[in-house]
C-alpha positions in Angstrom: 22.8 22.9 -0.5 21.8 19.2 -0.6 25.4 18.1 -1.4 26.8 20.1 1.6 24.1 18.6 3.8 24.9 15.1 2.6 28.7 15.6 3.0 28.2 16.9 6.6 26.2 13.7 7.4 29.1 11.5 6.2 27.1 10.1 3.3 29.4 11.1 0.4 30.1 7.6 -0.7 26.4 6.9 -1.1 25.8 10.2 -2.8 28.5 9.3 -5.4 26.7 6.0 -6.0 23.3 7.8 -6.3 24.7 10.4 -8.7 26.3 7.6 -10.8 23.1 5.6 -10.9 24.8 2.7 -9.1 22.8 0.1 -7.1 23.1 0.5 -3.3 24.1 -2.6 -1.3 23.0 -4.0 2.1 25.8 -2.1 3.9 24.6 1.1 2.3 21.0 0.4 3.5 22.2 -0.2 7.0 24.2 3.1 6.9 21.1 5.0 5.8 19.0 3.6 8.7 21.7 4.3 11.3 22.6 7.8 10.1 21.1 10.3 12.5 20.7 13.0 9.9 17.2 12.3 8.5 17.2 15.3 6.2 20.4 14.2 4.5 18.9 10.8 3.9 15.8 12.5 2.5 17.9 14.7 0.3 19.5 11.6 -1.3 16.0 10.1 -1.8 14.7 13.2 -3.4 17.5 13.1 -6.0 16.2 9.7 -7.1 12.6 10.7 -6.8 13.0 13.7 -9.1 15.2 11.7 -11.5 12.5 9.1 -11.9 9.2 11.1 -11.6 10.1 14.8 -11.6 7.8 16.9 -9.5 4.7 14.8 -10.1 2.8 13.3 -7.2 0.2 10.7 -8.2 -3.1 9.9 -6.7 -6.1 7.7 -7.6 -9.8 7.9 -6.8 -10.3 4.5 -5.2 -12.6 2.5 -2.9 -11.5 -0.1 -0.4 -13.7 -3.1 0.4 -12.7 -5.5 3.3 -15.2 -8.2 2.6 -14.7 -10.3 5.8 -12.9 -9.9 9.1 -13.2 -13.6 9.9 -9.7 -15.0 9.9 -8.0 -18.2 11.0 -4.4 -16.9 11.0 -4.3 -15.1 14.4 -1.5 -12.7 13.5 -0.2 -10.8 16.5 0.1 -7.5 14.7 -3.5 -7.4 13.5 -6.4 -5.5 15.1 -8.8 -6.1 12.1 -9.8 -9.7 12.5 -12.8 -10.8 14.7 -11.7 -12.0 18.1 -12.8 -12.1 21.7 -12.8 -8.5 23.1 -12.3 -7.2 19.6 -14.3 -6.5 16.4 -17.5 -8.5 15.9 -17.3 -11.0 13.0 -18.8 -10.1 9.6 -18.7 -11.5 6.1 -20.3 -9.4 3.3 -22.8 -11.0 1.0 -22.5 -10.2 -2.7 -25.4 -7.8 -2.3 -23.6 -6.1 0.6 -20.6 -5.5 -1.6 -22.7 -4.1 -4.4 -24.5 -1.8 -2.1 -21.1 -0.5 -0.9 -20.2 0.2 -4.5 -23.5 1.9 -5.2 -23.0 4.2 -2.2 -20.1 5.9 -4.1 -21.4 5.9 -7.7 -21.3 9.7 -7.6 -17.5 9.5 -7.5 -15.6 8.6 -10.7 -13.6 5.8 -8.9 -10.9 4.2 -11.0 -9.9 1.4 -8.6 -11.6 -1.0 -6.2 -9.1 -2.5 -3.7 -10.3 -5.7 -1.9 -8.5 -7.5 0.8 -9.8 -9.3 3.9 -9.3 -12.1 6.4 -8.9 -15.7 5.6 -12.4 -17.2 6.2 -12.2 -20.9 5.6 -16.0 -21.2 5.2 -16.0 -19.1 2.0 -16.2 -21.3 -1.1 -14.3 -20.7 -4.3 -17.4 -19.5 -6.1 -17.7 -16.6 -3.6 -14.5 -15.1 -4.8 -15.5 -15.4 -8.5 -18.9 -13.9 -7.7 -17.3 -11.1 -5.7 -15.2 -10.0 -8.7 -18.1 -10.3 -11.2 -20.3 -8.3 -8.8 -17.8 -5.4 -8.8 -17.6 -5.3 -12.6 -21.4 -5.4 -12.8 -21.8 -2.3 -10.8 -18.6 -0.6 -12.1 -17.9 -2.2 -15.5 -14.7 -0.2 -16.2 -13.1 -0.2 -12.8 -9.7 -1.8 -12.0 -10.0 -4.5 -9.4 -6.9 -4.8 -7.2 -7.7 -7.7 -4.9 -6.4 -10.7 -2.8 -3.0 -10.8 -1.2 -0.9 -13.9 -1.8 -2.2 -15.3 1.5 -5.8 -14.9 0.1 -4.7 -16.5 -3.2 -3.4 -19.5 -1.3 -6.8 -19.9 0.4 -8.6 -19.4 -2.8 -6.5 -22.1 -4.5 -7.2 -24.4 -1.6 -10.9 -23.9 -2.0 -10.7 -24.3 -5.8 -8.5 -27.5 -5.5 -7.0 -26.5 -8.9 -3.5 -25.7 -10.1 -2.5 -22.1 -9.4 -2.3 -21.1 -13.1 -5.8 -22.3 -13.7 -7.0 -20.4 -10.6 -5.4 -17.2 -11.8 -6.9 -17.6 -15.3 -10.4 -18.0 -13.8 -9.9 -15.1 -11.4 -8.8 -12.9 -14.3 -11.7 -14.0 -16.4 -14.0 -13.0 -13.6 -12.5 -9.5 -13.4 -9.3 -9.5 -11.3 -6.8 -7.0 -12.7 -3.9 -6.9 -10.2 -2.8 -8.2 -6.8 -2.2 -5.8 -3.8 0.9 -6.1 -1.6 0.7 -7.4 1.9 0.5 -10.9 3.3 4.1 -11.4 4.1 4.6 -8.1 6.1 8.4 -8.6 6.2 10.6 -11.3 4.6 12.1 -12.7 7.8 11.7 -16.3 8.9 12.3 -15.2 12.5 9.5 -12.6 12.4 7.2 -15.0 10.6 7.5 -17.6 13.3 7.0 -15.1 16.1 4.1 -13.0 14.7 2.3 -14.8 11.9 3.3 -18.5 11.8 -0.1 -19.7 10.4 0.4 -17.6 7.3 2.6 -18.2 4.3 6.3 -18.0 4.9 8.6 -15.9 2.8 9.4 -18.6 0.3 5.8 -19.5 -0.2 4.8 -15.8 -0.7 7.5 -15.4 -3.3 6.4 -18.5 -5.2 2.8 -17.2 -5.4 4.1 -13.8 -6.5 6.2 -15.4 -9.2 3.1 -17.4 -10.3 1.1 -14.2 -10.5 3.8 -12.7 -12.8 3.8 -15.8 -15.0 0.0 -15.4 -15.3 0.5 -11.9 -16.6 -0.7 -10.2 -13.4 0.8 -7.0 -12.0 1.3 -6.7 -8.3 2.0 -4.1 -5.6 4.5 -4.5 -2.9 4.8 -3.5 0.8 6.8 -3.7 3.9 5.3 -3.5 7.4 7.8 -1.9 9.8 7.9 -0.8 13.4 7.0 -4.0 15.2 9.7 -6.5 16.2 11.7 -6.5 13.1 15.4 -5.4 13.2 17.0 -2.8 10.9 19.0 -5.6 9.2 15.7 -7.4 8.6 14.2 -4.3 6.9 17.2 -4.1 4.7 17.0 -7.8 3.9 13.3 -7.3 2.9 14.1 -4.5 0.5 17.0 -6.4 -1.1 14.8 -9.5 -1.5 12.0 -7.5 -3.0 14.4 -5.8 -5.4 15.8 -9.2 -6.5 12.3 -10.5 -7.1 11.5 -7.4 -9.2 14.7 -8.0 -11.2 13.4 -11.5 -12.0 9.7 -10.7 -12.7 9.4 -7.0 -13.4 5.7 -7.2 -12.4 5.6 -4.9 -9.4 4.1 -1.5 -9.9 4.7 0.4 -6.6 6.3 -0.2 -3.3 4.6 1.1 -0.1 6.3 1.1 3.3 3.5 0.6 5.9 3.9 1.7 9.5 2.8 -0.6 12.2 0.0 0.7 14.5 0.0 -1.3 17.7 -3.4 -0.3 19.2 -5.8 -3.2 19.5 -3.2 -5.8 18.6 -1.3 -8.3 20.7 1.7 -6.0 20.5 -0.1 -3.0 22.0 2.8 -2.4 24.4 5.0 -1.3 21.4 5.5 2.4 20.6 3.4 4.1 18.0 5.0 5.1 14.7 6.8 8.4 14.4 7.1 10.9 11.6 10.9 10.3 11.6 10.4 6.6 11.2 7.8 7.0 8.4 10.0 9.5 6.4 13.1 7.4 6.9 11.5 4.2 5.7 10.1 5.9 2.6 13.4 7.5 1.8 15.4 4.3 2.2 12.9 2.4 0.1 13.3 4.9 -2.7 17.1 4.7 -2.5 17.3 0.9 -2.3 14.5 0.0 -4.8 16.0 1.3 -8.0 13.9 -1.0 -10.1 10.5 0.2 -8.7 9.2 3.2 -10.5 7.0 4.4 -7.7 7.1 4.8 -3.9 3.9 5.4 -2.1 3.1 7.1 1.2 -0.1 5.7 2.6 -1.7 8.7 4.2 -4.1 6.5 6.3 -1.2 5.2 8.3 1.3 8.1 7.9 -1.2 10.9 8.3 -1.8 13.5 5.6 0.7 15.9 7.1 3.6 13.4 7.2 2.6 12.4 3.7 3.0 16.0 2.5 6.6 15.9 3.8 7.2 12.5 2.3 6.9 14.0 -1.2 10.4 15.4 -0.5 11.7 12.2 1.1 11.2 9.9 -1.9 7.5 9.4 -2.2 5.8 10.2 -5.5 2.3 8.8 -4.7 -0.2 9.7 -2.0 -2.5 6.6 -2.7 -6.0 7.9 -3.1 -9.4 9.0 -1.8 -9.9 5.7 0.1 -13.5 5.0 1.1 -14.3 2.8 4.1 -10.8 1.4 4.9 -11.2 -0.7 8.0 -7.8 -2.4 8.7 -6.2 0.7 10.3 -8.5 3.5 11.4 -9.2 6.0 14.1 -12.8 6.6 15.3 -14.1 9.9 14.1 -16.7 12.2 15.5 -19.5 10.3 13.6 -18.5 7.1 15.3 -17.9 5.2 12.1 -14.8 3.9 10.4 -14.9 5.9 7.2 -11.8 7.9 6.4 -11.9 9.9 3.2 -9.9 12.6 1.5 -11.8 14.1 -1.4 -10.0 14.9 -4.6 -9.7 18.6 -3.8 -8.1 17.7 -0.4 -5.6 15.4 -2.1 -4.8 18.0 -4.8 -4.3 20.7 -2.1 -2.1 18.5 0.0 0.2 18.0 -3.1 0.2 21.6 -4.2 0.9 22.9 -0.6 3.9 20.6 -0.6 5.2 22.2 -3.8 4.5 19.2 -6.0 2.4 18.8 -9.2 -0.7 16.7 -8.7 -1.5 14.0 -11.3 -4.5 11.8 -11.2 -3.7 8.3 -12.3 -5.2 4.9 -13.0 -3.9 1.7 -11.4 -1.1 1.4 -14.0 0.0 5.1 -13.6 -1.6 6.2 -16.8 -2.5 9.8 -16.3 -6.3 10.4 -16.2 -7.6 13.2 -18.4 -10.0 15.4 -16.3 -11.2 17.6 -19.1 -12.7 20.8 -17.7 -12.2 19.7 -14.1 -8.6 20.6 -14.5 -9.7 24.2 -14.6 -11.7 23.8 -11.4 -10.3 20.9 -9.3 -12.8 21.5 -6.5 -15.9 21.5 -8.6 -16.9 17.8 -8.7 -16.1 16.4 -5.3 -16.9 19.5 -3.3 -20.5 19.4 -4.7 -21.2 15.7 -4.2 -19.4 15.0 -0.9 -18.6 17.3 2.0 -14.9 17.4 2.8 -13.8 15.6 6.0 -11.3 17.6 8.0 -7.8 16.3 7.8 -7.7 16.1 11.6 -10.1 13.2 11.4 -7.7 11.1 9.3 -5.4 8.6 11.1 
């Protein structure tokens, strides 16, 4: 059935490459973006997805902490940072961060994800104390923190060589770096949307330094703003080449741009077609990335269910208090949460096998909870309806 669908879409040449395990080139990437038959593109991606990860869909119980929204970069695509007519400025104290962590001690969280704005008033010691504070409250948790843009600011504050900074951050508790910070590897887009941040070459150099320091890192692509289709393909090819060189990336996440509240609010909102297509093409182009993630906060839980058949093998996680992209809910706060039972049900309803993981994709043993996946989370936290998620 899939082969007939692919043949009818005129994608036989790419199908032959996929079946032979051959690497797709830039022209193939362009063809996949321009092909009107989304289901055929998805069918190709599903072949690779099942070859690499079978029917498993991974998730993690995690917590997000965005420690400051003060930022001096002024990116046109961002609605998070404090600005006139926008969010009020805040910077969390170390105690604030610890209280955020204590609020969810009833959940066996495996990962704390920390990213934020670039606040030039924060000293180097703040970042070290931040990491130590997390480990103090949750000694065994994995800390995924600081994009390459944040690392550049941390190094500026430290006034030390980057290898020394990485060594000190790791000693304080840093376990891996998130993606983000470059959005898309295009000099044109960089100059138009975020010229105060690192350019592509600088981002790549810090990423390489992280690999040399023994750090693992996650990778992303922000799509749906002013980038062109060739620029998306270029981003994927450059990320693939960097992974060839370093091998330190764990997962790739295509992130859909949400224009509300940004300087690009006139642009259209993301679509399910766009989300599924970018996930599928990422899976097909990035043959050296083991995992492709659908970020349900941006893609919605419903599209993320479909994405499991369009190349995605990871739904991210429970996600507590993510503030960078959100939709106000009935309680008037920013919290968007899916409990473990909700994540498990999303995966099962899509016909996939749910697997709880840690940050390195080691499978988490759940003991007797495997027999009753609802028991823990349903008792400690009321489920939030999926309609309240973004």
